[in-house]
N, C-alpha and C positions, 0 to 999 in steps of 0.2 A: 727824384726831384726833392730839393730841400724842403722838408716839412709839407710836401704835397701842395705847395702854394704856386700859383701862377703869378705873372706880373701884376702889380698893383698900379704902377705908373710907368710911362715911357721914360727912357733914358736919353737925354739930349747929349749930342756929341758934335764937336766941331774939329775938323781935321786941319792940319797945317796948310792944306791947299784950299781952305775956306769952303768946304763942303758942309752945309748944314744938313744934318740928318737926325732921325730918331730911330732908336732900336726898340721895337715893340714885339710883343708876342703876336704871331700870325694866327689867323683863324681859318677855318675851312673855306670861308668865302674868298680867301687869298690864294687858294690852291691853284687856280688856273694861271694867275699871274706869276706865281712862284715857279710853276712848271715851265712856263715860257722863258723865264729868266734862266732856269736851270739848263734848258736845252740850248739857249744861246751861249751861256758860259761854258758848258761842257763840249760845245762844238770845237773849241780850241784844243781840248784834250783829245777828241776824236781825230782831229787833224794831226796832232803830235804823234799819235800811235797808229795812224792810218787804219782806224777801226771805228766805223760809224754805228756799230751795234752795241756800244757800251751802255750799261744799264741806265745812266742818267738821261741818255737820248731816247731810250726805248720806253721809259716809264710812262704809263697812261695817267690820265686825269683821275680815273677811278682808283688807281693804285696809290697816288699821292694823297687823295682824300682819305683812304683807309689808314694811312700812316698817322693822320691826325689823332687817331684813337689812342696810340701809345707812344707818340713822339712829341716833344716840345719843339715847335717851330718858332724861330725868330726871323724878323724881317728888318732890314735897314730901309728906311723910307726918306726920300728927299723930294720935295716939291710934289707930293702925292703920288710918287712912283716908287715901286719896290726896286731898289738898286742892289740889294744883296739879301741872302738868306742862308740859314744853317738850321739843321735839326739834330736832335739827340734823344736818346732814351737810355735808361739805366737798367742793368740786369746783373744780379749777383755781385754788387760792389764795383762794377765797371760801367762807366758812362761812355757809350758809343756815340761819337760825333760823326755826322755824315753830311754829304752834299753841300759843303760850303760853296756858295756860288755868288759871284759879284759881276754885275753888268760889265762886259769886256772893256768899254771905254772908261770905266771908273776903277779898274784894277790898279793895284800898287799905290793906293792913296790912303791906306789904313782902314778901309771898310771891313775887309776880311779879318784883320786883327781885332777890331772892335767887336765884331760878331762872335769871334772865338772867345774873347775875354768875357763877354757878357753871358754867353751860354754856360760857360764853366761856373759862373756865380750861382746858378740855379740848381746845381747838383752838389752832393756831398759824398762822392764815391771814394773808393780806395785808389782808383786809377781812372784815367781817361784813355780812350783808344780810338784811333782812326786809321785809315789807310790811304795811300797816295801812290800814283804811278811813279816808277823810278826815274822817268825822264822829265817829270814835272818839277824842275829845279826851283822855280819861284815858290811853289807850294811847299816843297820840302824845306826851303829856307824859312818860310813863314812859321811852319810848325816847330822847327828847331829853335827859332827865336822865342817861341812861346813856351819852351821847356820840354818839348816832345823829343823822344829818341827812338831810333829804329831798333826794333827788337826781332823782326822776322821779315824774310823776303820770300815771296811765293808768286805763282802765276794766277792771273785773274781771268774769269770767264772761260773762254775756250782755250786759254793758255797762251794767247798771243801777247798779252800785256803782263810785264813783271811789275809787282807792287811791293811797296814797303808797308809793313804794319808798324805804326808808331804809337808810343804810349807816353803818358806823363803820370808819374806816381805822385799822389797827393801826400804831402808831409804834414 
């Protein structure tokens, strides 16, 4: 994380579709709401791959609370409700971005883009890395639009889901 600092102030953002939201650093007290959002958002992925045992759906409240120890969590808040979240951590010059989740009815309105752009501002790595299912065309499009490129394809979990590893080299 850049200089080890956390957010000092919320970032205000207004989409073209007139969604007022703030992007804030989440705290452990947000864990339960973020986990609920994550399970709702990733149900779409589970349906896409016909696999309801994917990690985002199986994660427990205790596990997500433990991630607050070494991950930065951001939340997008609108009308006192968390409508999106993302988390990241840095190791050896790589910032790993995971679990971008947006409330299903709010997807494709710029919330995921705003969360990704904001979380990248708080790290100063050599590269960013994430992974995405190969059938998740909207997500792949989003990441490519943000400058990520596919650098590896592999199987995820028990091998039923093929995933792309994507990276963005910081220049």
